[in-house]
C-alpha positions as CSV (number, residue, x, y, z in Angstrom):
1,M,58.9,93.2,123.7
2,K,60.8,96.1,125.2
3,T,63.9,94.0,125.6
4,Q,63.7,92.9,121.9
5,W,63.7,96.5,120.8
6,S,66.6,97.4,123.1
7,R,68.6,94.5,121.8
8,L,67.8,95.3,118.2
9,S,68.7,99.0,118.7
10,L,71.9,98.0,120.3
11,V,72.8,95.7,117.3
12,I,71.9,98.5,114.8
13,L,74.0,101.1,116.7
14,S,76.9,98.7,116.9
15,I,76.8,98.1,113.2
16,L,76.5,101.8,112.4
17,F,79.4,102.6,114.8
18,C,81.8,100.0,113.4
19,A,81.0,100.3,109.7
20,P,83.0,103.5,109.0
21,S,86.2,101.9,110.3
22,I,85.8,99.0,107.9
23,W,85.7,101.3,104.9
24,S,88.3,103.7,106.1
25,Q,91.2,101.2,106.2
26,K,94.0,102.2,103.8
27,R,96.2,100.0,101.7
28,V,99.8,99.5,102.7
29,D,102.1,101.8,100.7
30,T,104.0,99.7,98.2
31,R,107.3,101.2,99.4
32,N,106.7,99.3,102.6
33,T,105.8,95.9,101.3
34,Y,108.1,92.8,101.2
35,E,111.5,92.5,102.9
36,R,113.8,95.4,102.1
37,L,117.6,95.8,102.6
38,L,119.5,99.1,102.2
39,C,123.2,98.6,101.7
40,V,126.5,99.9,100.3
41,V,127.9,97.4,97.8
42,P,130.8,97.6,95.3
43,M,130.1,98.1,91.6
44,V,131.0,95.0,89.6
45,G,131.1,94.2,85.9
46,A,133.2,95.2,82.9
47,G,130.6,97.4,81.3
48,T,130.1,95.1,78.3
49,Y,126.9,93.6,77.0
50,E,127.9,90.2,78.4
51,D,129.1,91.7,81.8
52,P,127.2,95.0,82.4
53,R,128.3,97.3,85.2
54,R,125.9,96.9,88.1
55,P,125.8,96.7,91.9
56,A,127.2,93.5,93.5
57,Y,124.3,91.1,94.3
58,A,122.0,92.7,91.8
59,P,120.1,90.1,89.9
60,A,120.5,89.8,86.1
61,T,117.7,91.1,84.0
62,P,115.6,88.2,82.8
63,L,115.5,87.5,79.1
64,P,112.4,88.7,77.2
65,D,111.0,85.1,76.9
66,Q,111.5,84.3,80.6
67,A,109.0,85.1,83.3
68,P,110.5,86.9,86.3
69,S,111.2,84.8,89.3
70,R,109.6,85.4,92.7
71,E,112.6,83.7,94.4
72,G,115.6,85.7,95.5
73,I,115.7,89.4,94.9
74,L,112.6,90.8,93.2
75,A,113.8,94.3,92.5
76,F,116.4,96.9,93.3
77,A,117.2,100.6,92.9
78,Y,120.5,102.2,93.3
79,Q,122.5,105.5,93.2
80,L,126.2,105.6,92.4
81,S,128.6,106.9,95.0
82,D,130.5,110.1,94.3
83,D,133.6,108.1,93.2
84,E,131.4,105.7,91.2
85,Q,133.0,102.7,92.8
86,F,130.1,101.8,95.1
87,A,126.3,101.6,94.8
88,L,123.9,102.7,97.5
89,V,121.1,100.1,97.0
90,E,117.7,99.1,98.1
91,F,117.0,95.4,97.5
92,V,113.5,93.9,97.7
93,A,112.6,90.3,98.3
94,V,109.7,88.2,99.4
95,S,111.8,86.5,102.1
96,R,114.7,87.9,104.2
97,S,116.5,84.6,103.4
98,A,117.2,86.0,99.9
99,F,119.6,88.5,101.6
100,Q,121.6,85.9,103.4
101,D,124.7,86.3,101.1
102,I,124.6,90.0,101.4
103,L,124.2,90.0,105.2
104,T,127.1,87.6,105.7
105,D,129.5,89.6,103.4
106,T,131.8,91.6,105.8
107,N,132.6,94.1,103.0
108,V,129.0,95.2,102.6
109,K,127.3,97.7,105.0
110,A,123.7,96.5,105.2
111,F,120.6,97.8,107.0
112,V,117.3,96.0,107.3
113,K,114.6,98.6,106.5
114,G,112.4,99.3,109.5
115,K,114.9,97.9,112.0
116,V,117.4,100.8,111.8
117,K,116.6,104.5,112.0
118,R,116.6,106.4,108.8
119,S,119.0,109.0,110.2
120,I,121.6,106.3,110.8
121,I,121.3,104.9,107.3
122,E,121.5,108.4,105.8
123,S,124.6,109.3,107.8
124,E,126.3,106.1,106.6
125,F,125.2,106.6,102.9
126,K,126.3,110.3,102.9
127,K,129.9,109.1,103.5
128,Y,129.7,107.8,99.9
129,K,127.3,110.3,98.3
130,T,127.1,113.9,99.6
131,N,123.8,114.9,98.1
132,L,122.0,111.6,98.8
133,D,118.2,111.5,98.6
134,L,116.9,108.2,100.2
135,D,113.4,108.8,98.8
136,K,114.8,108.4,95.2
137,L,116.2,105.0,96.3
138,E,112.8,103.5,97.2
139,V,111.5,100.7,95.0
140,R,107.8,100.1,94.4
141,V,107.0,96.4,93.8
142,P,103.4,95.5,93.0
């Protein structure tokens, strides 16, 4: 009888000890979900309705009657360089394979988020934009 009570009390204490850790787990910040690539790309496009001015590799906006695709680049945010010839961009995709064309382009400076220190990215980006704020570049994707 005594061993049953000691086993039962051990089980109850274990549950009570572990329960708070289950409820205290936080969600991942949406700024850190998916694959993310920070890069310097040239601005492209003529600035017309048919050919809007945008960062190179930025996906076209889907038409109103089209559902957005989960393939390729999901979202992006950018800031123009001081001379407005380049864009400092954060691209977001489900898979890193969506960035293959960007990563193989020798004219693009690209950094995989989380693999390169923020200070290195900021120092490279500040060559193009002196008052850069990397926090304004982050994209939240649900």
